[in-house]
Structures are given as structure tokens and as C-alpha cells.
FIKOLZA-1660 file (N, C-alpha, C; in steps of 0.1 Angstrom, whole numbers, plus 5000, padded with zeros to 4 digits):
% residues 203
   i   px   py   pz ch aa at
   1 2519 1632 1234  A  M  N
   1 2513 1621 1243  A  M CA
   1 2506 1628 1255  A  M  C
   2 2495 1622 1259  A  V  N
   2 2487 1627 1270  A  V CA
   2 2488 1617 1281  A  V  C
   3 2492 1621 1293  A  K  N
   3 2492 1612 1305  A  K CA
   3 2477 1610 1310  A  K  C
   4 2472 1598 1310  A  Q  N
   4 2459 1596 1315  A  Q CA
   4 2459 1582 1320  A  Q  C
   5 2449 1579 1330  A  N  N
   5 2448 1567 1336  A  N CA
   5 2441 1557 1327  A  N  C
   6 2441 1544 1331  A  D  N
   6 2435 1533 1323  A  D CA
   6 2420 1536 1321  A  D  C
   7 2414 1532 1311  A  S  N
   7 2400 1534 1308  A  S CA
   7 2392 1527 1319  A  S  C
   8 2380 1533 1321  A  T  N
   8 2371 1527 1331  A  T CA
   8 2366 1513 1327  A  T  C
   9 2363 1505 1337  A  S  N
   9 2357 1492 1334  A  S CA
   9 2342 1492 1331  A  S  C
  10 2336 1481 1330  A  A  N
  10 2322 1481 1327  A  A CA
  10 2314 1489 1337  A  A  C
  11 2305 1496 1332  A  V  N
  11 2297 1505 1341  A  V CA
  11 2285 1497 1347  A  V  C
  12 2281 1502 1358  A  S  N
  12 2270 1495 1365  A  S CA
  12 2257 1502 1364  A  S  C
  13 2256 1513 1357  A  K  N
  13 2243 1520 1356  A  K CA
  13 2243 1526 1342  A  K  C
  14 2231 1527 1336  A  T  N
  14 2229 1533 1324  A  T CA
  14 2218 1544 1325  A  T  C
  15 2218 1554 1315  A  L  N
  15 2208 1564 1315  A  L CA
  15 2198 1562 1305  A  L  C
  16 2186 1565 1307  A  T  N
  16 2176 1564 1297  A  T CA
  16 2177 1576 1287  A  T  C
  17 2172 1575 1275  A  S  N
  17 2175 1585 1265  A  S CA
  17 2169 1599 1268  A  S  C
  18 2159 1599 1277  A  D  N
  18 2153 1612 1280  A  D CA
  18 2158 1618 1294  A  D  C
  19 2168 1611 1300  A  D  N
  19 2173 1615 1313  A  D CA
  19 2186 1623 1310  A  D  C
  20 2185 1636 1308  A  K  N
  20 2196 1644 1303  A  K CA
  20 2201 1654 1312  A  K  C
  21 2197 1654 1325  A  N  N
  21 2201 1665 1333  A  N CA
  21 2215 1661 1339  A  N  C
  22 2222 1672 1343  A  L  N
  22 2236 1670 1348  A  L CA
  22 2237 1661 1360  A  L  C
  23 2228 1661 1369  A  N  N
  23 2229 1653 1380  A  N CA
  23 2229 1638 1377  A  N  C
  24 2221 1634 1367  A  S  N
  24 2221 1620 1363  A  S CA
  24 2234 1616 1356  A  S  C
  25 2239 1625 1347  A  I  N
  25 2252 1622 1341  A  I CA
  25 2263 1621 1351  A  I  C
  26 2263 1630 1361  A  A  N
  26 2273 1630 1371  A  A CA
  26 2272 1617 1379  A  A  C
  27 2260 1612 1382  A  Q  N
  27 2259 1599 1389  A  Q CA
  27 2264 1588 1381  A  Q  C
  28 2261 1588 1368  A  Y  N
  28 2265 1578 1359  A  Y CA
  28 2281 1577 1359  A  Y  C
  29 2287 1589 1358  A  L  N
  29 2302 1589 1358  A  L CA
  29 2307 1584 1371  A  L  C
  30 2301 1588 1382  A  K  N
  30 2306 1583 1395  A  K CA
  30 2305 1568 1396  A  K  C
  31 2294 1563 1391  A  D  N
  31 2292 1548 1392  A  D CA
  31 2303 1541 1383  A  D  C
  32 2306 1548 1372  A  A  N
  32 2316 1542 1362  A  A CA
  32 2330 1543 1368  A  A  C
  33 2333 1552 1378  A  Q  N
  33 2346 1554 1383  A  Q CA
  33 2345 1552 1399  A  Q  C
  34 2342 1541 1403  A  P  N
  34 2340 1539 1418  A  P CA
  34 2352 1542 1426  A  P  C
  35 2364 1541 1420  A  S  N
  35 2376 1544 1428  A  S CA
  35 2378 1559 1430  A  S  C
  36 2370 1567 1424  A  H  N
  36 2372 1582 1424  A  H CA
  36 2385 1586 1418  A  H  C
  37 2391 1577 1410  A  K  N
  37 2403 1580 1404  A  K CA
  37 2401 1585 1390  A  K  C
  38 2406 1597 1386  A  R  N
  38 2403 1603 1373  A  R CA
  38 2408 1594 1362  A  R  C
  39 2400 1592 1352  A  S  N
  39 2404 1585 1340  A  S CA
  39 2396 1590 1328  A  S  C
  40 2402 1588 1317  A  I  N
  40 2396 1592 1304  A  I CA
  40 2390 1580 1297  A  I  C
  41 2377 1578 1296  A  P  N
  41 2371 1567 1290  A  P CA
  41 2374 1566 1275  A  P  C
  42 2373 1554 1269  A  P  N
  42 2376 1553 1255  A  P CA
  42 2364 1558 1246  A  P  C
  43 2362 1571 1246  A  L  N
  43 2351 1577 1239  A  L CA
  43 2351 1574 1224  A  L  C
  44 2363 1572 1218  A  D  N
  44 2364 1569 1204  A  D CA
  44 2359 1555 1201  A  D  C
  45 2357 1547 1211  A  Q  N
  45 2351 1533 1209  A  Q CA
  45 2336 1533 1211  A  Q  C
  46 2330 1543 1216  A  W  N
  46 2316 1543 1219  A  W CA
  46 2309 1549 1207  A  W  C
  47 2297 1543 1204  A  H  N
  47 2289 1548 1193  A  H CA
  47 2274 1549 1197  A  H  C
  48 2272 1558 1207  A  P  N
  48 2258 1560 1212  A  P CA
  48 2249 1568 1202  A  P  C
  49 2236 1568 1205  A  K  N
  49 2227 1576 1196  A  K CA
  49 2228 1591 1201  A  K  C
  50 2225 1600 1192  A  H  N
  50 2224 1614 1196  A  H CA
  50 2211 1617 1203  A  H  C
  51 2211 1624 1214  A  C  N
  51 2199 1625 1222  A  C CA
  51 2196 1640 1224  A  C  C
  52 2197 1648 1214  A  G  N
  52 2194 1662 1214  A  G CA
  52 2204 1671 1221  A  G  C
  53 2199 1683 1225  A  K  N
  53 2208 1693 1230  A  K CA
  53 2204 1697 1245  A  K  C
  54 2215 1699 1253  A  M  N
  54 2212 1703 1267  A  M CA
  54 2215 1718 1268  A  M  C
  55 2208 1724 1277  A  D  N
  55 2211 1738 1280  A  D CA
  55 2223 1739 1289  A  D  C
  56 2234 1737 1283  A  L  N
  56 2247 1738 1290  A  L CA
  56 2257 1745 1281  A  L  C
  57 2263 1756 1286  A  K  N
  57 2272 1764 1279  A  K CA
  57 2285 1765 1286  A  K  C
  58 2297 1763 1278  A  V  N
  58 2310 1766 1284  A  V CA
  58 2314 1779 1277  A  V  C
  59 2316 1789 1286  A  K  N
  59 2319 1803 1281  A  K CA
  59 2334 1803 1277  A  K  C
  60 2338 1814 1270  A  A  N
  60 2351 1816 1266  A  A CA
  60 2361 1818 1277  A  A  C
  61 2356 1822 1289  A  N  N
  61 2364 1824 1301  A  N CA
  61 2365 1811 1309  A  N  C
  62 2360 1800 1304  A  G  N
  62 2361 1787 1311  A  G CA
  62 2349 1784 1320  A  G  C
  63 2340 1793 1322  A  E  N
  63 2329 1790 1331  A  E CA
  63 2319 1781 1324  A  E  C
  64 2313 1772 1332  A  W  N
  64 2302 1763 1328  A  W CA
  64 2289 1767 1334  A  W  C
  65 2279 1769 1325  A  W  N
  65 2266 1774 1329  A  W CA
  65 2255 1764 1325  A  W  C
  66 2247 1760 1334  A  H  N
  66 2236 1751 1331  A  H CA
  66 2222 1757 1335  A  H  C
  67 2214 1759 1324  A  E  N
  67 2201 1765 1326  A  E CA
  67 2202 1779 1333  A  E  C
  68 2212 1786 1329  A  G  N
  68 2214 1800 1334  A  G CA
  68 2221 1801 1347  A  G  C
  69 2225 1789 1353  A  Q  N
  69 2232 1789 1366  A  Q CA
  69 2246 1785 1364  A  Q  C
  70 2255 1792 1371  A  L  N
  70 2270 1789 1371  A  L CA
  70 2272 1776 1379  A  L  C
  71 2279 1766 1373  A  I  N
  71 2283 1754 1380  A  I CA
  71 2296 1757 1387  A  I  C
  72 2296 1756 1400  A  K  N
  72 2307 1760 1409  A  K CA
  72 2315 1748 1414  A  K  C
  73 2309 1736 1414  A  R  N
  73 2315 1724 1420  A  R CA
  73 2326 1719 1410  A  R  C
  74 2339 1721 1415  A  Q  N
  74 2350 1717 1406  A  Q CA
  74 2350 1702 1404  A  Q  C
  75 2346 1694 1414  A  S  N
  75 2346 1679 1412  A  S CA
  75 2336 1675 1401  A  S  C
  76 2325 1682 1399  A  L  N
  76 2316 1680 1389  A  L CA
  76 2321 1683 1375  A  L  C
  77 2328 1695 1375  A  L  N
  77 2334 1699 1362  A  L CA
  77 2345 1689 1358  A  L  C
  78 2353 1684 1367  A  D  N
  78 2363 1675 1364  A  D CA
  78 2357 1662 1358  A  D  C
  79 2346 1658 1364  A  L  N
  79 2339 1646 1359  A  L CA
  79 2334 1648 1344  A  L  C
  80 2327 1659 1342  A  F  N
  80 2322 1662 1329  A  F CA
  80 2333 1663 1318  A  F  C
  81 2344 1669 1322  A  S  N
  81 2355 1671 1313  A  S CA
  81 2360 1657 1307  A  S  C
  82 2358 1647 1315  A  T  N
  82 2364 1634 1310  A  T CA
  82 2355 1628 1299  A  T  C
  83 2343 1633 1297  A  V  N
  83 2335 1627 1286  A  V CA
  83 2332 1638 1275  A  V  C
  84 2340 1648 1274  A  L  N
  84 2339 1658 1264  A  L CA
  84 2342 1652 1250  A  L  C
  85 2334 1654 1240  A  W  N
  85 2336 1649 1227  A  W CA
  85 2333 1659 1216  A  W  C
  86 2341 1660 1206  A  K  N
  86 2339 1669 1195  A  K CA
  86 2337 1661 1182  A  K  C
  87 2327 1665 1174  A  E  N
  87 2323 1658 1162  A  E CA
  87 2317 1668 1152  A  E  C
  88 2323 1669 1140  A  E  N
  88 2318 1678 1130  A  E CA
  88 2316 1692 1135  A  E  C
  89 2326 1697 1143  A  G  N
  89 2326 1710 1148  A  G CA
  89 2316 1713 1160  A  G  C
  90 2309 1703 1165  A  K  N
  90 2300 1704 1176  A  K CA
  90 2306 1697 1188  A  K  C
  91 2302 1702 1200  A  F  N
  91 2307 1696 1213  A  F CA
  91 2296 1688 1219  A  F  C
  92 2300 1677 1226  A  Y  N
  92 2290 1668 1233  A  Y CA
  92 2295 1663 1246  A  Y  C
  93 2286 1659 1255  A  L  N
  93 2289 1650 1266  A  L CA
  93 2285 1636 1261  A  L  C
  94 2295 1626 1262  A  K  N
  94 2293 1613 1256  A  K CA
  94 2294 1602 1266  A  K  C
  95 2284 1593 1266  A  T  N
  95 2285 1581 1274  A  T CA
  95 2283 1569 1264  A  T  C
  96 2284 1557 1269  A  P  N
  96 2282 1546 1260  A  P CA
  96 2267 1545 1254  A  P  C
  97 2258 1552 1261  A  V  N
  97 2244 1550 1256  A  V CA
  97 2238 1563 1251  A  V  C
  98 2244 1575 1252  A  E  N
  98 2239 1587 1247  A  E CA
  98 2250 1597 1244  A  E  C
  99 2247 1606 1235  A  Q  N
  99 2256 1617 1231  A  Q CA
  99 2247 1630 1231  A  Q  C
 100 2250 1639 1240  A  I  N
 100 2241 1651 1242  A  I CA
 100 2250 1663 1238  A  I  C
 101 2244 1671 1229  A  E  N
 101 2251 1683 1224  A  E CA
 101 2251 1694 1235  A  E  C
 102 2262 1701 1236  A  I  N
 102 2263 1713 1245  A  I CA
 102 2269 1724 1237  A  I  C
 103 2269 1736 1242  A  E  N
 103 2274 1748 1235  A  E CA
 103 2288 1752 1241  A  E  C
 104 2297 1754 1233  A  V  N
 104 2311 1759 1237  A  V CA
 104 2314 1771 1229  A  V  C
 105 2316 1782 1236  A  E  N
 105 2319 1795 1229  A  E CA
 105 2333 1794 1222  A  E  C
 106 2343 1789 1229  A  D  N
 106 2356 1788 1223  A  D CA
 106 2362 1774 1224  A  D  C
 107 2368 1771 1235  A  V  N
 107 2372 1757 1238  A  V CA
 107 2368 1754 1253  A  V  C
 108 2366 1741 1256  A  P  N
 108 2361 1737 1269  A  P CA
 108 2371 1736 1280  A  P  C
 109 2384 1736 1277  A  L  N
 109 2394 1734 1287  A  L CA
 109 2404 1746 1288  A  L  C
 110 2409 1748 1300  A  L  N
 110 2419 1758 1303  A  L CA
 110 2432 1753 1309  A  L  C
 111 2443 1757 1304  A  V  N
 111 2456 1754 1309  A  V CA
 111 2460 1764 1319  A  V  C
 112 2464 1760 1332  A  N  N
 112 2468 1770 1342  A  N CA
 112 2481 1766 1348  A  N  C
 113 2488 1757 1343  A  Q  N
 113 2501 1753 1348  A  Q CA
 113 2511 1748 1337  A  Q  C
 114 2523 1752 1338  A  V  N
 114 2533 1748 1328  A  V CA
 114 2546 1743 1336  A  V  C
 115 2552 1732 1332  A  D  N
 115 2564 1727 1338  A  D CA
 115 2573 1722 1327  A  D  C
 116 2586 1719 1332  A  R  N
 116 2595 1712 1323  A  R CA
 116 2597 1698 1330  A  R  C
 117 2596 1688 1322  A  V  N
 117 2598 1674 1327  A  V CA
 117 2608 1667 1318  A  V  C
 118 2615 1657 1324  A  E  N
 118 2625 1649 1317  A  E CA
 118 2619 1635 1314  A  E  C
 119 2618 1631 1302  A  I  N
 119 2613 1618 1297  A  I CA
 119 2624 1612 1289  A  I  C
 120 2629 1600 1293  A  E  N
 120 2639 1593 1286  A  E CA
 120 2650 1602 1281  A  E  C
 121 2655 1610 1290  A  G  N
 121 2667 1619 1288  A  G CA
 121 2664 1631 1279  A  G  C
 122 2651 1634 1276  A  Q  N
 122 2648 1646 1268  A  Q CA
 122 2639 1655 1277  A  Q  C
 123 2640 1668 1274  A  S  N
 123 2633 1678 1281  A  S CA
 123 2620 1681 1274  A  S  C
 124 2608 1680 1280  A  Y  N
 124 2596 1683 1274  A  Y CA
 124 2588 1694 1282  A  Y  C
 125 2579 1701 1275  A  I  N
 125 2570 1710 1281  A  I CA
 125 2558 1702 1286  A  I  C
 126 2554 1704 1298  A  Q  N
 126 2542 1697 1303  A  Q CA
 126 2532 1708 1307  A  Q  C
 127 2520 1706 1302  A  L  N
 127 2509 1716 1306  A  L CA
 127 2498 1708 1313  A  L  C
 128 2492 1715 1323  A  T  N
 128 2481 1709 1331  A  T CA
 128 2469 1718 1331  A  T  C
 129 2457 1712 1329  A  T  N
 129 2445 1720 1328  A  T CA
 129 2439 1722 1342  A  T  C
 130 2429 1730 1343  A  T  N
 130 2422 1732 1355  A  T CA
 130 2414 1720 1359  A  T  C
 131 2412 1710 1350  A  N  N
 131 2405 1697 1353  A  N CA
 131 2415 1686 1355  A  N  C
 132 2428 1689 1356  A  Q  N
 132 2439 1679 1359  A  Q CA
 132 2442 1671 1347  A  Q  C
 133 2439 1675 1335  A  D  N
 133 2445 1668 1323  A  D CA
 133 2460 1672 1323  A  D  C
 134 2469 1663 1320  A  V  N
 134 2483 1665 1319  A  V CA
 134 2487 1662 1305  A  V  C
 135 2492 1673 1298  A  I  N
 135 2496 1671 1284  A  I CA
 135 2511 1673 1282  A  I  C
 136 2517 1664 1275  A  I  N
 136 2531 1666 1271  A  I CA
 136 2531 1671 1257  A  I  C
 137 2537 1683 1255  A  V  N
 137 2537 1689 1242  A  V CA
 137 2546 1681 1233  A  V  C
 138 2540 1676 1222  A  D  N
 138 2548 1669 1212  A  D CA
 138 2541 1670 1198  A  D  C
 139 2544 1663 1188  A  E  N
 139 2538 1665 1175  A  E CA
 139 2523 1662 1175  A  E  C
 140 2518 1653 1183  A  A  N
 140 2504 1651 1184  A  A CA
 140 2497 1661 1193  A  A  C
 141 2504 1668 1201  A  H  N
 141 2498 1677 1211  A  H CA
 141 2506 1691 1210  A  H  C
 142 2505 1698 1199  A  P  N
 142 2513 1710 1197  A  P CA
 142 2506 1722 1203  A  P  C
 143 2515 1732 1206  A  I  N
 143 2509 1745 1210  A  I CA
 143 2508 1753 1197  A  I  C
 144 2497 1761 1196  A  F  N
 144 2495 1769 1184  A  F CA
 144 2487 1781 1187  A  F  C
 145 2488 1791 1178  A  M  N
 145 2481 1804 1180  A  M CA
 145 2469 1804 1171  A  M  C
 146 2458 1810 1176  A  R  N
 146 2446 1811 1168  A  R CA
 146 2438 1824 1173  A  R  C
 147 2431 1830 1163  A  E  N
 147 2424 1842 1167  A  E CA
 147 2410 1838 1172  A  E  C
 148 2407 1845 1183  A  Y  N
 148 2393 1845 1189  A  Y CA
 148 2389 1858 1194  A  Y  C
 149 2378 1863 1189  A  A  N
 149 2373 1876 1193  A  A CA
 149 2383 1887 1191  A  A  C
 150 2389 1887 1179  A  S  N
 150 2399 1897 1174  A  S CA
 150 2412 1897 1182  A  S  C
 151 2414 1886 1189  A  E  N
 151 2427 1885 1197  A  E CA
 151 2433 1871 1194  A  E  C
 152 2447 1872 1193  A  M  N
 152 2454 1859 1191  A  M CA
 152 2456 1853 1204  A  M  C
 153 2452 1840 1205  A  R  N
 153 2453 1833 1217  A  R CA
 153 2461 1820 1215  A  R  C
 154 2468 1815 1226  A  P  N
 154 2476 1803 1225  A  P CA
 154 2468 1791 1230  A  P  C
 155 2469 1780 1222  A  Y  N
 155 2461 1767 1226  A  Y CA
 155 2471 1755 1225  A  Y  C
 156 2466 1744 1230  A  V  N
 156 2473 1732 1229  A  V CA
 156 2462 1721 1226  A  V  C
 157 2466 1711 1217  A  H  N
 157 2457 1700 1214  A  H CA
 157 2457 1690 1226  A  H  C
 158 2446 1686 1231  A  V  N
 158 2445 1677 1242  A  V CA
 158 2441 1663 1238  A  V  C
 159 2429 1661 1233  A  R  N
 159 2425 1647 1229  A  R CA
 159 2412 1648 1221  A  R  C
 160 2409 1639 1212  A  F  N
 160 2396 1637 1205  A  F CA
 160 2392 1650 1198  A  F  C
 161 2402 1657 1192  A  G  N
 161 2399 1670 1185  A  G CA
 161 2397 1682 1194  A  G  C
 162 2398 1680 1207  A  I  N
 162 2395 1691 1216  A  I CA
 162 2408 1698 1220  A  I  C
 163 2408 1711 1220  A  N  N
 163 2419 1720 1224  A  N CA
 163 2417 1726 1238  A  N  C
 164 2427 1731 1244  A  A  N
 164 2427 1739 1256  A  A CA
 164 2433 1752 1254  A  A  C
 165 2427 1762 1260  A  L  N
 165 2433 1776 1260  A  L CA
 165 2444 1777 1270  A  L  C
 166 2455 1782 1267  A  I  N
 166 2466 1785 1276  A  I CA
 166 2464 1798 1282  A  I  C
 167 2461 1799 1295  A  Q  N
 167 2458 1812 1302  A  Q CA
 167 2470 1821 1301  A  Q  C
 168 2466 1834 1302  A  R  N
 168 2476 1844 1300  A  R CA
 168 2489 1843 1309  A  R  C
 169 2486 1841 1322  A  A  N
 169 2497 1840 1332  A  A CA
 169 2506 1828 1329  A  A  C
 170 2499 1817 1324  A  T  N
 170 2507 1805 1321  A  T CA
 170 2515 1807 1308  A  T  C
 171 2509 1814 1299  A  F  N
 171 2517 1817 1286  A  F CA
 171 2529 1826 1289  A  F  C
 172 2528 1835 1299  A  F  N
 172 2540 1843 1303  A  F CA
 172 2551 1833 1308  A  F  C
 173 2548 1823 1315  A  H  N
 173 2558 1813 1320  A  H CA
 173 2564 1806 1308  A  H  C
 174 2556 1803 1298  A  L  N
 174 2561 1797 1285  A  L CA
 174 2571 1806 1279  A  L  C
 175 2568 1819 1278  A  V  N
 175 2577 1829 1272  A  V CA
 175 2591 1828 1279  A  V  C
 176 2590 1827 1293  A  E  N
 176 2603 1826 1301  A  E CA
 176 2611 1813 1297  A  E  C
 177 2604 1803 1293  A  M  N
 177 2610 1790 1290  A  M CA
 177 2617 1790 1276  A  M  C
 178 2611 1799 1268  A  G  N
 178 2616 1800 1254  A  G CA
 178 2625 1811 1251  A  G  C
 179 2626 1815 1238  A  E  N
 179 2634 1826 1234  A  E CA
 179 2627 1834 1223  A  E  C
 180 2627 1847 1225  A  L  N
 180 2621 1856 1215  A  L CA
 180 2631 1858 1204  A  L  C
 181 2627 1855 1191  A  V  N
 181 2636 1856 1180  A  V CA
 181 2629 1863 1169  A  V  C
 182 2636 1867 1158  A  E  N
 182 2629 1872 1146  A  E CA
 182 2629 1862 1136  A  E  C
 183 2617 1860 1129  A  N  N
 183 2616 1851 1118  A  N CA
 183 2621 1857 1105  A  N  C
 184 2620 1850 1094  A  E  N
 184 2625 1855 1081  A  E CA
 184 2617 1868 1076  A  E  C
 185 2605 1870 1082  A  H  N
 185 2598 1882 1079  A  H CA
 185 2600 1894 1088  A  H  C
 186 2610 1892 1097  A  G  N
 186 2613 1903 1106  A  G CA
 186 2603 1904 1118  A  G  C
 187 2595 1894 1119  A  E  N
 187 2585 1894 1130  A  E CA
 187 2590 1887 1143  A  E  C
 188 2587 1892 1154  A  S  N
 188 2591 1887 1167  A  S CA
 188 2583 1874 1170  A  S  C
 189 2589 1863 1172  A  V  N
 189 2582 1850 1175  A  V CA
 189 2588 1844 1187  A  V  C
 190 2580 1835 1194  A  L  N
 190 2585 1828 1205  A  L CA
 190 2590 1814 1201  A  L  C
 191 2603 1811 1203  A  S  N
 191 2608 1798 1199  A  S CA
 191 2609 1789 1212  A  S  C
 192 2602 1777 1210  A  L  N
 192 2601 1768 1221  A  L CA
 192 2606 1754 1217  A  L  C
 193 2612 1746 1226  A  Q  N
 193 2616 1733 1223  A  Q CA
 193 2609 1723 1233  A  Q  C
 194 2603 1712 1228  A  S  N
 194 2597 1702 1236  A  S CA
 194 2600 1689 1230  A  S  C
 195 2610 1681 1236  A  G  N
 195 2615 1669 1230  A  G CA
 195 2621 1673 1217  A  G  C
 196 2617 1665 1206  A  N  N
 196 2622 1668 1193  A  N CA
 196 2614 1679 1185  A  N  C
 197 2603 1684 1192  A  L  N
 197 2594 1693 1185  A  L CA
 197 2599 1707 1187  A  L  C
 198 2601 1715 1176  A  H  N
 198 2605 1729 1177  A  H CA
 198 2593 1737 1172  A  H  C
 199 2589 1747 1181  A  L  N
 199 2578 1755 1178  A  L CA
 199 2582 1770 1177  A  L  C
 200 2576 1777 1168  A  Q  N
 200 2577 1791 1167  A  Q CA
 200 2563 1797 1167  A  Q  C
 201 2560 1806 1177  A  L  N
 201 2547 1811 1179  A  L CA
 201 2548 1826 1178  A  L  C
 202 2538 1832 1171  A  G  N
 202 2537 1846 1171  A  G CA
 202 2533 1852 1184  A  G  C
 203 2538 1863 1188  A  T  N
 203 2535 1868 1201  A  T CA
 203 2527 1881 1200  A  T  C
% end
């Protein structure tokens, strides 16, 4: 389960199909969220037309670059992260009226905080991204290992087919929460428990 606010209400401004720069999308999102309260829109209920590709790249280290310039405004990145969409292996920024392809080297989100929380008498692992997404690790949002650039990296599923990379320092905290055991192949694995979900991750 992912903790998120209620979906945004009807928006007051739309974008034309050829208006694809980041400032316009940012203004659209701000108009859609007048309370400045972070929320995840119902992207799975929107069916806009595809409007080409934007010169926007999310690098494997989590940096967002637009037309060769690093985007440094965290508030802007937090807004864009709410409309991230993945479809047939490609990433997009999605609004009710347009869907613009962007480039993502690995995954577009990073986890930088891990906590233990109690929910209905059970202990869960809670992960938080740099964009303030809060993920409760469960069957729908598992932690898993995957290779990228010849290195095994830990990830967690967030929403809409999109995963987040668990940063190294955060993963070390996860190791402290779990237990290193040997599996049936004699390999060292990290054993973690989150609610009823039991995970064994290669280290």
C-alpha cells in the first residue's frame, strides 16, 4: 500500500498540444493543486493523446536534466514526480490532455529514508523517496534486487509500474533492520519482514 493524498479535483487550466516545456507543465500542476498539498492524480484514469518527446532526462543518479541544464528546484521535481507514468517500457509526464515521453536511464525515483511503523498491530517497513512518496512495503510494493550497469541494486515498487532505487546509505539501514542468513544454496541473503511479507534479498 502507498500512502497518498486524495486525487486532485477538476483542473482550471489546460495545455495546448504543442505547449510542452516544463514551465507550462509546472504551472498546470500548480493550478491543479491550489492547496499546494502533494497528491497523486488518478493517472490510470486519464487517456490523453501522445504528444511526442521532450528533451528531459532522469539520470541513474536521480538528477533531472532539461535541454542540457540540471533542474535544481526540488519543489518542481516534486510536482513532476506526481505525474510520472510508465507504459510499454517508456516513461512519460502525463496530464489529462497530453502524454509526453521523457528519458529515464534507470528509475525516476530515489528512496532516502527507511523507518519501522506499526499498522493495525503489525510492524511494517516504510520507505520515503526524495519526492516525499511514502511506501509501505507489502505484496504490492515489494523490495527486490536487479542488475544495473553490472551492479546489483535494491528497488521497491511505488505505483503505476514505476520503481524507486533504494540509495546505498538507506539500504544499510535496511540491513540493520533485518538478518543476514544463508539460503539453501549457501549464499548470504538479507532476511526482512514487513507485515506478513517475508523477503530474502541477495547482498
